[in-house]
C-alpha positions as CSV (number, residue, x, y, z in Angstrom):
1,X,13.7,31.8,-22.5
2,X,10.0,31.6,-21.7
3,X,7.9,34.7,-21.3
4,X,5.3,35.1,-18.5
5,X,2.4,33.9,-20.7
6,X,4.3,30.8,-21.8
7,X,5.2,30.0,-18.2
8,X,1.5,30.3,-17.2
9,X,0.4,28.1,-20.1
10,X,3.1,25.5,-19.3
11,X,2.1,25.5,-15.6
12,X,-1.6,25.1,-16.4
13,X,-0.7,22.2,-18.7
14,X,1.4,20.5,-16.0
15,X,-1.4,20.9,-13.5
16,X,-4.0,19.6,-15.9
17,X,-2.1,16.4,-16.7
18,X,-0.7,15.8,-13.2
19,X,-1.7,12.5,-11.6
20,X,-1.4,13.9,-8.1
21,X,-3.9,16.5,-7.0
22,X,-2.6,20.0,-6.3
23,X,-1.6,20.2,-2.7
24,X,-1.6,16.5,-2.2
25,X,1.1,14.9,0.0
26,X,2.9,11.9,-1.3
27,X,1.8,8.9,0.9
28,X,5.4,7.7,0.9
29,X,7.1,10.9,1.9
30,X,8.3,11.9,-1.6
31,X,10.4,8.8,-2.1
32,X,7.7,6.9,-4.0
33,X,6.0,3.7,-2.9
34,X,7.0,0.2,-3.4
35,X,4.7,-1.4,-6.0
36,X,2.5,-4.1,-4.8
37,X,3.6,-4.1,-1.1
38,X,1.6,-3.0,1.9
39,X,2.5,-2.7,5.6
40,X,0.2,-3.4,8.5
41,X,-0.4,0.0,10.1
42,X,-2.6,-1.0,13.0
43,X,-1.5,-2.8,16.2
44,X,-2.9,-6.0,14.7
45,X,-4.8,-7.1,11.6
46,X,-6.8,-10.2,11.0
47,X,-5.8,-12.0,7.8
48,X,-8.9,-13.7,6.5
49,X,-9.7,-16.4,4.0
50,X,-11.8,-14.1,1.8
51,X,-12.6,-10.4,1.3
52,X,-14.9,-9.6,4.2
53,X,-15.4,-9.9,8.0
54,X,-17.7,-12.9,7.4
55,X,-14.6,-15.0,6.3
56,X,-12.6,-17.2,8.7
57,X,-9.6,-15.6,10.4
58,X,-6.4,-17.4,9.2
59,X,-3.9,-15.5,11.3
60,X,-3.4,-12.2,13.1
61,X,-0.5,-10.1,11.8
62,X,1.2,-7.4,13.9
63,X,2.2,-3.8,13.1
64,X,5.0,-3.3,10.6
65,X,4.6,-6.7,8.8
66,X,4.8,-6.3,5.0
67,X,3.0,-8.3,2.5
68,X,3.1,-8.6,-1.3
69,X,-0.3,-7.7,-2.8
70,X,-2.0,-9.8,-5.4
71,X,-5.5,-8.4,-5.9
72,X,-8.2,-6.1,-4.5
73,X,-11.9,-6.5,-3.9
74,X,-13.6,-3.4,-2.6
75,X,-11.9,-2.4,0.6
76,X,-10.0,-5.7,0.9
77,X,-6.5,-6.6,-0.3
78,X,-5.5,-10.1,-1.3
79,X,-2.0,-10.8,0.0
80,X,0.7,-13.4,-0.4
81,X,1.4,-15.4,2.8
82,X,3.7,-18.0,1.4
83,X,6.8,-15.8,1.7
84,X,6.2,-14.6,5.2
85,X,6.3,-15.9,8.8
86,X,2.6,-16.7,8.3
87,X,3.0,-19.2,5.5
88,X,1.7,-22.0,7.7
89,X,-1.8,-20.3,7.4
90,X,-1.8,-20.9,3.6
91,X,-0.6,-19.3,0.4
92,X,-2.9,-16.3,0.4
93,X,-5.1,-14.2,2.6
94,X,-7.2,-11.0,2.7
95,X,-6.7,-7.9,4.9
96,X,-8.9,-4.8,5.3
97,X,-7.3,-1.8,3.5
98,X,-8.0,0.5,6.4
99,X,-5.5,-1.5,8.5
100,X,-2.7,-1.0,6.0
101,X,-0.5,1.6,4.4
102,X,1.8,1.9,1.4
103,X,5.6,1.2,1.9
104,X,8.0,4.0,1.0
105,X,10.9,2.9,-1.2
106,X,13.4,4.1,1.3
107,X,12.1,1.8,4.1
108,X,11.4,-1.3,2.0
109,X,14.3,-3.2,3.5
110,X,14.6,-1.6,6.9
111,X,10.9,-0.9,7.7
112,X,9.3,-4.2,6.7
113,X,9.2,-7.2,9.0
114,X,8.6,-10.2,6.8
115,X,10.1,-13.0,8.8
């Protein structure tokens, strides 16, 4: 059994090596996020040919559409279009990260609209 001092030391070590800041809320509601998948969180999001507003709009995606992520450049996320309803726009596109959110594991199959 641990005494009070050992418990305090253990707690401090746990806090020091924690990857989540103390008091932070899990973005995915405690279920964890699906790796390399994002969800459109705005009413609509322009999917562009490059990482910036100066690039051509390929297609506009609606809220709740999920995409596999491929890369990041600043505040832009490179996404796969080839396995979605937007595949006619090309294989890949870029979306602004402020129009997206992570996907909780619990809703990967029920909360994502891919097709």
